[in-house]
N, C-alpha and C positions, 0 to 999 in steps of 0.2 A: 603415382598420384598425379592427376591432371591439375592444371592451373585453377580450374573452377572448383575442384575439391578442396584446395588449400584454403579457400576463404568461404566455404559453404557455411551458412548460418545454421547452427545446430540447435539453438535454444538460448534461453536466458541464463546468465550466470547470476548476477545480483543486480538489483536496482539500488543505487546509492542516493541517500537523502541527507543533505547537510543540516545539522542542528546546532544550536548554541549551547545546550546543556544536556549531556547524555543521560543523567539521572531523570530529569524532567521529561525528556523525550521517551525514554523507556517506559516511564509511568503512563504517559499519554497513550502510547501504542498498546500497552497491556490493557488499559481501560477500553481500547477500541477492539479488543479481541485477539491481538497478536500474542504469540508465545516467543520468548527469547530463546534462540537456538544456542548462541554463545555470546559472551561479552568479554572484551579485552579493554579494560579501563586505561591501561598504560598506552594503548594505541588510540584510544578515543573512539572505539567502534563497538557496535552491538548488532548482531544479525537477528532479524525477526523472521520466524518461519512463516511460510505461506503454504498451507495445506501439507501434503506429504512430499512436496518437491524439495530437492536439495537447495536450489537457489532461493534467495529470499530478499527481504528489504534490509539493506545495510545502512544503519544510521552512523554518520561520521561527525564527530564534534568539530565544529569550525569556530574557534574562540571569538573571532571578530563578529560573529552574527549576533551574539547576545540574545535579546528577545525581539528582534525585528526581522521581517522578511528579508531575504537576500536581495541585492541590487539587480539580480537577473530575474527573468520570468520564472514563475513557480512551476516546478515539475508536476506532472499529473500522472499518477499510477492508478490504474483501475484493476480491481481484483474481482474474480467471480465469487458470488455467494449464492446460496439457494433461494433467498428471499430478500431483496434489497429493501423493501418497505419494512419488513421485520427487523432488518439490520439497522435501519434508521431509528426505529423505536428503541432498540437495545442500546444504541449509541447515545441517544437522548437520556435514557435511564442512567447511563454511566457518566453523564455530565458533558457529553461531546455533542455540540450543536452541529447540525448539517448546514452546509452553505446555502441550501435551498430545499424546498420540499422535494421528496422523491418524484422523479419525472419518468414518463413513459418513453420508451425507445422502441425501435423496430424489433428488438429481440426480447425485451422485457422491461424491467424497471431499473433506474439508477439513482444513486444518492452520493454526494461528495461531502467530505469533511476536510478541514485544514488543520495542521498542527500549529503550534505557536510560532513557527518560522515560515509559515506560508506554503509548506509542501502539501499538495492536495492529493488525497486518497479517495478514489471512487470505488463504490461497491455496486456491482451490476449483476442482475440475474438473467436467466434465459427462459423466463416463464412463458413467453410467447413463442419461442423457438427452442424447446428443450433439446431437440436433436443436435443443436450446435454447441451446447454447453457440456461441461464435464459431468454434471449431475445426470444429464440425459444419456450419457455414454456409459454410465456405470452398469 
């Protein structure tokens, strides 16, 4: 194995988001359309599935956060969806307000939401460039 192979980036493992209350966070993300892959309350973690991929969004309870955003900049995780504008409508129906109206991007549409701790989740589609997205490659 060459030196370059030893640190080759192979893909995502998990994206970790700090939360103040695991029950509340799981409820929020389930309303946002996520499915819980597993939950270990004794460790203060829950893994949310993203599509059919093994990696996911890992929620980790950070007691000191309570109900305030962390003192560091908010992480932003963007996920691909088939229809970002439809996703925004579904989120609104579930009581989750988007940070702004869906906006047009070079590849399609995007919309972002924030959980109670300030973690931002973006939903983006490839409606303008379907050949670049997962849906266009199926």
